[in-house]
VOBA-1610 file (N, C-alpha, C; in pm, whole numbers, padded with zeros to 5 digits, always signed):
BEGIN
Met-00050-02907-01640Met-00058-02762-01655Met+00083-02701-01658Leu+00096-02588-01727Leu+00223-02517-01732Leu+00242-02436-01604Pro+00367-02414-01563Pro+00388-02329-01445Pro+00341-02187-01471Leu+00286-02123-01367Leu+00235-01987-01380Leu+00346-01884-01370Thr+00334-01781-01452Thr+00420-01664-01441Thr+00330-01542-01426Ala+00351-01464-01323Ala+00265-01348-01297Ala+00343-01219-01309Leu+00277-01116-01364Leu+00329-00981-01357Leu+00298-00924-01218Ala+00362-00815-01183Ala+00336-00753-01054Ala+00191-00707-01047Pro+00123-00727-00933Pro-00016-00682-00921Pro-00028-00532-00951Leu-00137-00495-01017Leu-00162-00356-01055Leu-00282-00306-00974Arg-00261-00202-00895Arg-00371-00142-00819Arg-00473-00082-00917Leu-00601-00103-00888Leu-00704-00053-00977Leu-00723+00098-00966Trp-00707+00150-00847Trp-00739+00290-00821Trp-00613+00365-00778Pro-00594+00488-00827Pro-00473+00563-00790Pro-00470+00604-00644Gly-00586+00619-00582Gly-00595+00647-00439Gly-00691+00548-00376Arg-00774+00597-00284Arg-00878+00511-00229Arg-00980+00476-00337Ala-01032+00354-00328Ala-01139+00315-00419Ala-01263+00399-00393Pro-01349+00416-00493Pro-01466+00503-00477Pro-01553+00461-00359Gly-01590+00560-00278Gly-01682+00536-00169Gly-01622+00473-00046Glu-01491+00444-00047Glu-01428+00379+00067Glu-01394+00481+00175Thr-01452+00463+00291Thr-01425+00553+00402Thr-01383+00478+00528Ala-01444+00362+00551Ala-01415+00286+00674Ala-01285+00208+00661Glu-01218+00190+00772Glu-01097+00110+00776Glu-01133-00036+00807Leu-01079-00128+00728Leu-01102-00270+00750Leu-00985-00331+00826Pro-01006-00446+00888Pro-00891-00521+00941Pro-00795-00556+00828Pro-00673-00596+00858Pro-00576-00629+00753Pro-00627-00739+00661Glu-00599-00722+00532Glu-00632-00825+00434Glu-00553-00952+00464Gly-00615-01068+00442Gly-00543-01192+00464Gly-00629-01314+00442Asp-00567-01430+00453Asp-00635-01558+00435Asp-00715-01589+00561Thr-00845-01607+00544Thr-00934-01633+00658Thr-00963-01782+00676Thr-00897-01868+00600Thr-00925-02011+00606Thr-00894-02068+00744Lys-00985-02152+00793Lys-00970-02218+00923Lys-00944-02367+00901Pro-00878-02433+00994Pro-00852-02577+00980Pro-00979-02659+00963Ser-01090-02608+01014Ser-01216-02683+01006Ser-01287-02664+00872Asp-01240-02572+00788Asp-01307-02549+00660Asp-01293-02671+00570Arg-01394-02692+00487Arg-01397-02813+00404Arg-01286-02812+00301Leu-01243-02933+00266Leu-01146-02953+00160Leu-01221-02977+00029Val-01157-02946-00082Val-01213-02976-00214Val-01112-03063-00287Ala-01156-03183-00326Ala-01066-03281-00388Ala-00945-03307-00298Gly-00970-03309-00167Gly-00865-03340-00070Gly-00768-03229-00041Arg-00795-03109-00091Arg-00703-02998-00072Arg-00775-02878-00013Pro-00705-02795+00064Pro-00768-02676+00123Pro-00794-02570+00018Val-00869-02467+00059Val-00902-02354-00028Val-00856-02226+00041Val-00790-02137-00033Val-00750-02006+00019Val-00870-01913+00014Arg-00899-01849+00126Arg-01014-01758+00136Arg-00966-01621+00183Ile-00946-01529+00088Ile-00895-01396+00120Ile-01009-01305+00163Gly-00990-01236+00275Gly-01091-01144+00326Gly-01036-01005+00347Asn-01130-00911+00370Asn-01097-00772+00403Asn-01016-00703+00293Val-01067-00710+00170Val-01000-00644+00057Val-01053-00502+00043Ser-00966-00404+00062Ser-01005-00264+00043Ser-00922-00196-00066Asp-00812-00260-00108Asp-00726-00205-00212Asp-00723-00306-00328Pro-00824-00304-00414Pro-00838-00407-00518Pro-00728-00398-00624Thr-00696-00512-00681Thr-00589-00521-00781Thr-00628-00617-00893Ile-00551-00612-00999Ile-00550-00719-01098Ile-00408-00773-01108Thr-00399-00905-01126Thr-00270-00970-01149Thr-00277-01043-01282Val-00185-01011-01370Val-00184-01066-01506Val-00095-01190-01509Tyr-00151-01297-01565Tyr-00078-01421-01588Tyr-00070-01442-01740Pro+00039-01396-01802Pro+00047-01402-01949Pro+00056-01545-01999Ala-00013-01571-02108Ala+00006-01699-02175Ala+00148-01705-02232Arg+00204-01824-02234Arg+00341-01840-02284Arg+00348-01798-02431Glu+00460-01738-02469Glu+00472-01679-02603Glu+00443-01779-02714Asp+00487-01903-02695Asp+00467-02001-02802Asp+00324-02057-02805Arg+00239-02015-02710Arg+00101-02062-02706Arg-00002-01950-02719Arg+00035-01828-02685Arg-00065-01723-02672Arg-00134-01695-02805Asn-00264-01669-02794Asn-00344-01641-02913Asn-00405-01500-02911Gly-00376-01424-02806Gly-00424-01286-02798Gly-00550-01268-02716Ala-00618-01377-02682Ala-00737-01366-02599Ala-00697-01345-02453Ala-00786-01282-02377Ala-00764-01261-02234Ala-00896-01280-02161Val-00888-01321-02035Val-01008-01341-01953Val-00985-01279-01815Leu-01079-01194-01773Leu-01081-01142-01637Leu-01146-01248-01548Val-01074-01296-01449Val-01121-01406-01363Val-01172-01348-01232Cys-01298-01380-01199Cys-01364-01327-01077Cys-01393-01442-00982Pro-01313-01461-00879Pro-01340-01567-00781Pro-01471-01542-00708Gly-01526-01649-00651Gly-01646-01637-00570Gly-01613-01631-00422Gly-01721-01633-00343Gly-01706-01628-00198Gly-01819-01552-00131Gly-01936-01547-00199Gly-02053-01484-00139Gly-02040-01335-00118Tyr-01951-01269-00191Tyr-01921-01127-00170Tyr-01872-01101-00027Asn-01818-01205+00037Asn-01762-01190+00171Asn-01613-01221+00174Ile-01571-01321+00096Ile-01430-01355+00081Ile-01405-01386-00066Leu-01279-01413-00102Leu-01243-01451-00239Leu-01164-01582-00235Ala-01215-01681-00306Ala-01146-01810-00315Ala-01040-01800-00424Thr-00925-01744-00390Thr-00829-01699-00491Thr-00740-01808-00550Asp-00745-01929-00496Asp-00669-02037-00560Asp-00761-02122-00645Ile-00860-02187-00584Ile-00948-02279-00657Ile-01027-02207-00766Glu-01056-02080-00747Glu-01132-02002-00845Glu-01050-01884-00898Gly-00918-01897-00888Gly-00831-01788-00932Gly-00706-01839-01000Thr-00601-01866-00924Thr-00474-01906-00984Thr-00485-02040-01057Glu-00566-02132-01007Glu-00582-02260-01076Glu-00654-02241-01209Val-00743-02143-01214Val-00811-02110-01339Val-00713-02046-01437Ala-00624-01962-01385Ala-00523-01900-01470Ala-00435-02005-01536Glu-00401-02110-01461Glu-00320-02218-01519Glu-00391-02280-01639Trp-00520-02309-01623Trp-00596-02368-01733Trp-00603-02273-01852Leu-00634-02147-01828Leu-00644-02051-01937Leu-00511-02039-02011Asn-00402-02032-01938Asn-00270-02027-02002Asn-00247-02149-02090Ser-00297-02265-02046Ser-00274-02389-02122Ser-00344-02387-02257Ile-00448-02304-02272Ile-00518-02293-02401Ile-00483-02161-02470Gly-00372-02100-02427Gly-00320-01983-02496Gly-00381-01851-02456Val-00458-01849-02347Val-00529-01729-02304Val-00457-01664-02186Thr-00441-01533-02192Thr-00386-01459-02080Thr-00494-01441-01974Ala-00462-01476-01850Ala-00557-01464-01740Ala-00527-01338-01660Val-00633-01269-01619Val-00620-01149-01536Val-00706-01171-01412Leu-00642-01197-01300Leu-00713-01230-01177Leu-00754-01102-01104Leu-00884-01088-01083Leu-00939-00969-01017Leu-00953-00996-00867Lys-00888-00914-00788Lys-00908-00914-00643Lys-00997-00795-00612Tyr-01127-00821-00605Tyr-01223-00714-00586Tyr-01257-00698-00438Arg-01326-00588-00407Arg-01350-00553-00267Arg-01451-00647-00200Val-01412-00700-00087Val-01497-00777+00003Val-01456-00743+00146Pro-01545-00763+00244Pro-01683-00813+00233Pro-01777-00703+00187Arg-01907-00735+00189Arg-02008-00639+00149Arg-01999-00512+00235Arg-02018-00398+00172Arg-02011-00270+00242Arg-02148-00230+00293Asp-02154-00183+00417Asp-02279-00136+00475Asp-02335-00021+00392Gly-02466-00027+00368Gly-02532+00081+00298Gly-02514+00079+00147Met-02449-00024+00094Met-02428-00035-00051Met-02478-00171-00098Ser-02517-00180-00223Ser-02557-00310-00276Ser-02439-00406-00269Arg-02467-00534-00258Arg-02360-00634-00242Arg-02259-00629-00355His-02307-00595-00476His-02218-00598-00593His-02172-00460-00636Gly-02212-00354-00563Gly-02179-00218-00607Gly-02030-00193-00617Pro-01953-00203-00508Pro-01808-00184-00517Pro-01739-00287-00608Pro-01773-00418-00601Pro-01709-00512-00693Pro-01734-00479-00841Leu-01854-00429-00875Leu-01881-00393-01013Leu-01794-00276-01056Gln-01775-00178-00968Gln-01682-00069-01000Gln-01543-00125-01028Asp-01499-00219-00946Asp-01366-00279-00964Asp-01357-00353-01096Ala-01462-00427-01131Ala-01461-00504-01255Ala-01462-00413-01377Gln-01542-00307-01373Gln-01545-00213-01484Gln-01409-00146-01502Arg-01350-00104-01393Arg-01218-00040-01398Arg-01115-00138-01453Ala-01123-00264-01410Ala-01028-00366-01455Ala-01037-00386-01607Met-01159-00389-01661Met-01173-00410-01805Met-01110-00295-01883Gly-01128-00172-01834Gly-01066-00059-01901Gly-00914-00066-01897Leu-00859-00107-01782Leu-00714-00118-01769Leu-00658-00228-01858Ile-00730-00339-01870Ile-00684-00447-01958Ile-00674-00395-02101Arg-00776-00325-02146Arg-00773-00275-02284Arg-00670-00165-02301Gln-00647-00086-02196Gln-00545+00018-02204Gln-00405-00042-02220His-00382-00159-02157His-00252-00225-02162His-00247-00337-02266Ala-00344-00341-02356Ala-00356-00453-02449Ala-00228-00477-02529Ala-00172-00373-02585Ala-00051-00391-02666Ala+00064-00441-02581Gln+00081-00383-02463Gln+00190-00423-02373Gln+00178-00568-02330Trp+00053-00614-02309Trp+00030-00750-02260Trp-00002-00848-02372His+00013-00804-02499His-00010-00891-02616His-00153-00946-02617Ile-00249-00855-02594Ile-00390-00891-02587Ile-00466-00821-02700Asp-00559-00893-02760Asp-00651-00836-02857Asp-00766-00771-02779Pro-00780-00639-02781Pro-00883-00574-02699Pro-01026-00610-02739Gln-01041-00677-02853Gln-01174-00722-02895Gln-01199-00869-02860Arg-01106-00927-02783Arg-01125-01066-02737Arg-01090-01075-02588Val-01160-00993-02511Val-01141-00991-02366Val-01271-01036-02300Gly-01271-01151-02236Gly-01390-01203-02172Gly-01381-01195-02022Val-01485-01244-01956Val-01488-01251-01810Val-01539-01388-01770Leu-01481-01443-01665Leu-01519-01575-01613Leu-01534-01564-01463Gly-01651-01606-01411Gly-01674-01595-01268Gly-01735-01719-01208Phe-01711-01736-01079Phe-01762-01849-01003Phe-01853-01798-00892Ser-01970-01860-00876Ser-02060-01830-00765Ser-02091-01680-00760Ala-02056-01610-00651Ala-02078-01466-00648Ala-01999-01396-00758Gly-01880-01449-00790Gly-01802-01394-00900Gly-01872-01411-01033Ala-01956-01515-01045Ala-02037-01533-01166Ala-02149-01430-01170His-02209-01401-01054His-02307-01292-01049His-02242-01161-01092Leu-02122-01134-01042Leu-02050-01013-01080Leu-02023-01012-01231Ser-01981-01126-01286Ser-01950-01134-01429Ser-02074-01111-01514Ala-02187-01170-01474Ala-02311-01150-01548Ala-02357-01005-01538Thr-02341-00945-01420Thr-02379-00804-01403Thr-02292-00715-01490Leu-02162-00743-01495Leu-02072-00666-01582Leu-02117-00676-01727Gly-02160-00795-01769Gly-02205-00813-01906Gly-02334-00740-01940Asn-02412-00707-01837Asn-02540-00640-01860Asn-02539-00493-01820Gln-02434-00448-01752Gln-02429-00309-01707Gln-02293-00246-01738Ser-02252-00260-01861Ser-02119-00211-01897Ser-02123-00087-01985Asp-02242-00034-02013Asp-02251+00082-02102Asp-02193+00207-02038Asp-02217+00226-01909Asp-02169+00345-01838Asp-02099+00302-01711Arg-01992+00374-01676Arg-01922+00346-01551Arg-02013+00381-01433Thr-02001+00304-01327Thr-02080+00328-01207Thr-02000+00410-01104Tyr-01901+00483-01153Tyr-01818+00569-01069Tyr-01769+00685-01156Pro-01729+00796-01098Pro-01676+00907-01177Pro-01549+00866-01249Lys-01540+00894-01378Lys-01424+00856-01455Lys-01299+00927-01404Ile-01188+00852-01407Ile-01063+00900-01350Ile-00961+00938-01457Asp-00946+00849-01556Asp-00841+00870-01656Asp-00880+00801-01786Ala-00783+00788-01877Ala-00811+00736-02010Ala-00862+00592-02008Ala-00823+00515-01908Ala-00871+00376-01900Ala-01022+00370-01889Asp-01082+00471-01827Asp-01226+00472-01808Asp-01301+00519-01932Glu-01228+00561-02035Glu-01291+00595-02162Glu-01303+00473-02253Leu-01237+00364-02217Leu-01239+00242-02298Leu-01356+00154-02256Pro-01405+00068-02347Pro-01523-00014-02315Pro-01497-00106-02197Ser-01597-00119-02110Ser-01589-00216-02001Ser-01670-00341-02031Arg-01735-00345-02146Arg-01814-00461-02185Arg-01723-00578-02220Pro-01741-00694-02157Pro-01664-00811-02198Pro-01714-00862-02333Asn-01626-00926-02409Asn-01667-00981-02538Asn-01736-01116-02525Phe-01714-01184-02414Phe-01784-01310-02385Phe-01784-01331-02234Val-01877-01415-02187Val-01896-01435-02044Val-01905-01585-02015Val-01834-01630-01912Val-01840-01769-01867Val-01882-01769-01720Leu-01992-01838-01690Leu-02049-01841-01555Leu-02047-01983-01502Ile-01974-02005-01392Ile-01963-02138-01333Ile-02034-02135-01197Tyr-02127-02225-01178Tyr-02219-02232-01063Tyr-02259-02093-01011Pro-02327-02013-01096Pro-02364-01877-01055Pro-02464-01877-00940Gly-02447-01783-00849Gly-02540-01766-00738Gly-02597-01626-00736Gly-02715-01611-00678Gly-02773-01479-00658Gly-02824-01413-00784Leu-02860-01491-00886Leu-02914-01430-01008Leu-03065-01410-01000Val-03132-01484-00912Val-03278-01478-00903Val-03321-01448-00760Asp-03443-01400-00748Asp-03505-01375-00618Asp-03586-01498-00580Arg-03530-01581-00494Arg-03596-01707-00460Arg-03724-01685-00381Asp-03739-01568-00320Asp-03860-01538-00243Asp-03969-01476-00329Asn-03939-01458-00457Asn-04036-01397-00548Asn-04045-01479-00676Asn-04069-01609-00657Asn-04091-01700-00769Asn-03974-01704-00866Asp-03852-01689-00811Asp-03730-01698-00891Asp-03728-01599-01008Val-03772-01477-00981Val-03763-01371-01081Val-03618-01326-01093Leu-03575-01304-01217Leu-03439-01257-01241Leu-03421-01119-01177Leu-03305-01097-01113Leu-03282-00971-01044Leu-03263-00856-01143Ala-03289-00735-01095Ala-03296-00619-01182Ala-03165-00589-01253Glu-03051-00619-01187Glu-02922-00587-01249Glu-02890-00679-01366Leu-02974-00781-01387Leu-02951-00880-01493Leu-03068-00877-01591Thr-03058-00791-01691Thr-03163-00779-01791Thr-03100-00794-01929Pro-03091-00917-01979Pro-03021-00938-02106Pro-03088-00868-02224Ser-03006-00825-02318Ser-03056-00772-02445Ser-02958-00812-02554Ala-03010-00832-02673Ala-02926-00874-02785Ala-02820-00769-02818Glu-02851-00643-02792Glu-02757-00535-02827Glu-02643-00524-02726Arg-02667-00562-02601Arg-02570-00534-02496Arg-02502-00660-02441Thr-02577-00767-02418Thr-02526-00882-02344Thr-02437-00969-02432Pro-02315-01001-02388Pro-02223-01082-02468Pro-02267-01229-02473Pro-02215-01305-02569Pro-02236-01450-02569Pro-02195-01509-02434Thr-02272-01606-02387Thr-02257-01653-02250Thr-02258-01806-02242Phe-02171-01859-02155Phe-02158-02003-02131Phe-02186-02026-01982Val-02274-02121-01951Val-02317-02141-01812Val-02305-02288-01773Val-02253-02313-01650Val-02241-02449-01595Val-02304-02453-01456Met-02381-02558-01428Met-02442-02575-01296Met-02473-02724-01276Thr-02498-02764-01151Thr-02545-02899-01124Thr-02683-02893-01058Gln-02760-03001-01078Gln-02894-03006-01020Gln-02892-03007-00868Asp-02786-03062-00810Asp-02781-03073-00663Asp-02706-02957-00597Asp-02680-02851-00672Asp-02608-02736-00615Asp-02694-02672-00507Pro-02642-02657-00384Pro-02722-02595-00277Pro-02757-02449-00305Val-02682-02385-00394Val-02715-02248-00434Val-02838-02244-00524Arg-02874-02360-00579Arg-02996-02382-00657Arg-02976-02361-00807Val-03009-02467-00880Val-02992-02469-01024Val-03081-02367-01094Glu-03187-02319-01026Glu-03276-02219-01085Glu-03200-02095-01130Asn-03089-02061-01062Asn-03010-01946-01105Asn-02966-01959-01250Ala-02916-02077-01285Ala-02869-02099-01421Ala-02986-02112-01519Leu-03090-02185-01478Leu-03202-02210-01569Leu-03275-02081-01604Val-03306-02000-01504Val-03381-01878-01529Val-03298-01779-01610Tyr-03170-01770-01580Tyr-03086-01676-01656Tyr-03071-01722-01800Tyr-03054-01852-01820Tyr-03043-01901-01958Tyr-03170-01871-02036Gln-03286-01892-01974Gln-03412-01862-02042Gln-03420-01716-02081Ala-03373-01627-01991Ala-03375-01484-02022Ala-03281-01453-02139Leu-03164-01515-02141Leu-03072-01497-02253Leu-03135-01544-02384His-03199-01659-02378His-03262-01716-02498His-03373-01624-02549Arg-03458-01575-02458Arg-03568-01487-02500Arg-03514-01357-02561Ala-03397-01313-02514Ala-03339-01188-02565Ala-03254-01211-02690Asn-03253-01334-02740Asn-03174-01367-02859Asn-03025-01345-02839Val-02977-01373-02716Val-02835-01370-02687Val-02780-01510-02705Ser-02672-01523-02777Ser-02610-01654-02796Ser-02565-01709-02662Ala-02610-01831-02629Ala-02579-01888-02498Ala-02573-02040-02505Glu-02493-02096-02415Glu-02481-02241-02404Glu-02491-02277-02255Leu-02576-02374-02222Leu-02600-02413-02084Leu-02568-02562-02067His-02491-02594-01962His-02463-02733-01925His-02510-02755-01782Val-02605-02846-01765Val-02654-02882-01633Val-02621-03029-01609Tyr-02548-03055-01501Tyr-02507-03189-01465Tyr-02587-03236-01344Pro-02608-03366-01329Pro-02692-03413-01218Pro-02632-03394-01080Val-02500-03414-01065Val-02439-03405-00933Val-02306-03329-00942Gly-02263-03279-00826Gly-02135-03208-00821Gly-02132-03101-00715Gly-02251-03055-00671Gly-02255-02958-00563Gly-02209-02819-00607His-02127-02759-00522His-02088-02619-00540His-01943-02601-00497Gly-01874-02508-00561Gly-01741-02470-00517Gly-01629-02564-00555Tyr-01643-02637-00665Tyr-01541-02735-00705Tyr-01433-02674-00793Gly-01456-02555-00847Gly-01356-02493-00933Gly-01324-02580-01052Leu-01195-02603-01075Leu-01152-02692-01183Leu-01100-02825-01129Arg-01111-02845-00998Arg-01052-02965-00939Arg-01128-03091-00979Arg-01054-03193-01011Arg-01112-03320-01055Arg-01165-03396-00934Thr-01293-03378-00908Thr-01356-03436-00790Thr-01408-03577-00814Gly-01409-03623-00937Gly-01467-03752-00971Gly-01605-03739-01032Asp-01667-03620-01021Asp-01796-03596-01086Asp-01774-03547-01229Val-01868-03580-01316Val-01854-03543-01457Val-01850-03392-01476Val-01912-03317-01385Val-01910-03172-01398Val-01767-03117-01399Ala-01674-03193-01344Ala-01534-03148-01340Ala-01473-03138-01479Thr-01542-03189-01581Thr-01492-03178-01719Thr-01538-03048-01786Trp-01602-02958-01709Trp-01654-02837-01773Trp-01546-02755-01845Pro-01419-02752-01800Pro-01320-02675-01878Pro-01306-02726-02022Asp-01326-02855-02043Asp-01318-02908-02179Asp-01433-02854-02264Arg-01553-02850-02205Arg-01669-02796-02277Arg-01651-02646-02302Ala-01597-02576-02203Ala-01576-02432-02219Ala-01471-02405-02328Thr-01367-02486-02332Thr-01266-02470-02437Thr-01328-02488-02575Asp-01414-02589-02590Asp-01483-02610-02717Asp-01565-02488-02754Trp-01639-02434-02656Trp-01725-02318-02681Trp-01642-02196-02721Leu-01531-02174-02653Leu-01444-02062-02687Leu-01386-02078-02827Arg-01350-02201-02862Arg-01292-02225-02994Arg-01397-02204-03103Val-01515-02261-03085Val-01622-02247-03185Val-01663-02100-03200Gly-01660-02026-03089Gly-01696-01885-03095Gly-01590-01797-03158Gly-01474-01854-03186Gly-01367-01778-03249Gly-01279-01701-03154Trp-01302-01718-03022Trp-01226-01639-02925Trp-01082-01686-02909Leu-01052-01808-02951Leu-00916-01861-02939Leu-00834-01845-03067His-00894-01780-03167His-00826-01765-03296His-00784-01620-03316Pro-00657-01593-03336Pro-00612-01455-03360Pro-00684-01396-03481Arg-00718-01268-03468Arg-00784-01199-03579Arg-00685-01169-03689
//
């Protein structure tokens, strides 16, 4: 992989984020020595995010193709796995000529609000800001996708299905630009179905051919989050005539990111690269 170069983080909101009233403990890495390793390495787990940001990792000039991807780490809407599902993903995207935009959205879940309510506001705002800065960041505003892991995949899928209207009062010109991603990549998505109600797809995820972007999904059969999340969502995409590709692997568990664990599922970035190339997202217009 090429070394990462990051622009200075950009705050999403000019003041407090919408609906934020309570004070959280200081933001920081909540990882404990007892937390599990992935491929023999620890995972950074950022908690108590109240001032969300995006950090842009531009593709190198001699490789960039104009595409960009908003990266949404997972963590159950409680923390953000910002290395294994963030900076390491940016490295891969840069290697295929794509500018990565790492979203640090609000966690943990806010009392009295849906688990994805504040993060969805952050993601919508981030998409508008990316398109507002498209020329400055050498991005084609019609080739901006979103990629999420676990809860971040739920957020990414929700963004793809609820991007017609902002879920917060508009602030400035960035909020007049589309928040709909042009394509969606979901890696071991969680929380897409109601497991207590015969795995019915949740209300925030209602695909339609007119609204929902082309989607790529990866999951394993032995994922403790349950493969039904991917299967049921793919079926809904198919019924709605949304272009979609699903890869289900027999083993691999959950939370592996891009790390080469020895399981075949670890090759998913190769399959995703093929899908992006065939879809035309890696080719300058």
